[in-house]
Wavefront OBJ file of the C-alpha trace (Angstrom):
o trace
v 66.767 102.563 201.603
v 64.524 104.359 199.075
v 60.797 103.868 198.651
v 59.222 104.704 195.716
v 55.591 105.637 195.513
v 52.710 107.092 192.987
v 49.192 108.242 193.476
v 46.233 108.098 191.333
v 45.928 111.710 192.012
v 49.339 112.391 190.587
v 48.559 110.483 187.393
v 45.442 112.463 186.944
v 47.291 115.775 187.081
v 49.954 114.308 185.025
v 47.434 113.154 182.428
v 45.731 116.623 182.211
v 48.931 118.663 182.208
v 50.184 116.746 178.872
v 46.744 116.222 177.431
v 46.850 112.469 177.670
v 44.074 109.726 177.702
v 42.290 111.636 174.781
v 41.285 108.454 173.057
v 40.346 106.416 176.013
v 36.741 106.050 177.381
v 35.903 106.565 181.155
v 36.178 102.816 182.176
v 39.735 102.616 180.594
v 40.777 105.681 182.286
v 39.404 104.716 185.724
v 41.106 101.260 185.579
v 44.384 102.909 184.685
v 44.022 105.362 187.634
v 42.807 102.350 190.056
v 45.980 100.488 188.608
v 48.361 103.136 189.973
v 46.602 103.387 192.978
v 46.703 99.624 193.864
v 50.490 98.963 192.568
v 53.765 99.975 193.378
v 55.537 102.056 190.563
v 58.033 98.951 189.547
v 59.627 99.353 186.386
v 57.311 96.781 184.729
v 54.207 98.667 186.214
v 55.506 102.020 184.979
v 55.968 100.676 181.464
v 52.495 98.926 181.484
v 50.797 102.422 182.340
v 53.342 104.238 179.815
v 51.946 101.919 177.000
v 48.368 102.541 178.383
v 48.694 106.177 178.044
v 50.368 106.172 174.590
v 47.875 103.911 173.231
v 44.863 106.115 174.509
v 46.391 109.504 173.614
v 45.816 111.278 170.273
v 49.265 112.984 170.413
v 51.188 109.664 170.455
v 52.346 107.121 168.015
v 51.993 103.712 169.769
v 54.078 102.117 166.837
v 56.868 104.365 167.860
v 58.955 102.630 170.977
v 60.540 106.107 171.425
v 57.116 107.437 172.674
v 56.909 104.727 175.303
v 60.402 105.225 176.543
v 59.719 108.851 176.743
v 56.416 108.406 178.611
v 58.413 106.166 181.132
v 60.915 108.860 181.826
v 58.205 111.248 182.204
v 56.120 109.140 184.651
v 59.297 108.470 186.704
v 60.295 112.450 186.643
v 56.865 113.649 187.426
v 54.761 111.140 188.878
v 56.868 108.732 190.823
v 58.019 109.957 194.094
v 61.011 108.875 195.928
v 61.444 108.628 199.896
v 64.665 108.223 201.582
v 64.071 105.952 204.531
v 67.536 105.895 206.528
v 67.851 103.023 209.014
v 69.330 104.331 212.416
l 1 2 3 4 5 6 7 8 9 10 11 12 13 14 15 16 17 18 19 20 21 22 23 24 25 26 27 28 29 30 31 32 33 34 35 36 37 38 39 40 41 42 43 44 45 46 47 48 49 50 51 52 53 54 55 56 57 58 59 60 61 62 63 64 65 66 67 68 69 70 71 72 73 74 75 76 77 78 79 80 81 82 83 84 85 86 87 88
């Protein structure tokens, strides 16, 4: 059984590394990080955060669906962690 998780600290580092959330205010950014810390990284939740990041980042075009898809892939690669829990 594989369990997935993410952390707000991991998302914070991700945003800094990729220069994201440059159009958002402190409230929006804190709300996004709170969402990450209180929700599992399901496909729907990862996509929700990806859309939020694209909307609030100067270096992204919200109207380009390719940016959202690319962001989902990056989040899954760099922020979402997987742990294999084998049953004995």
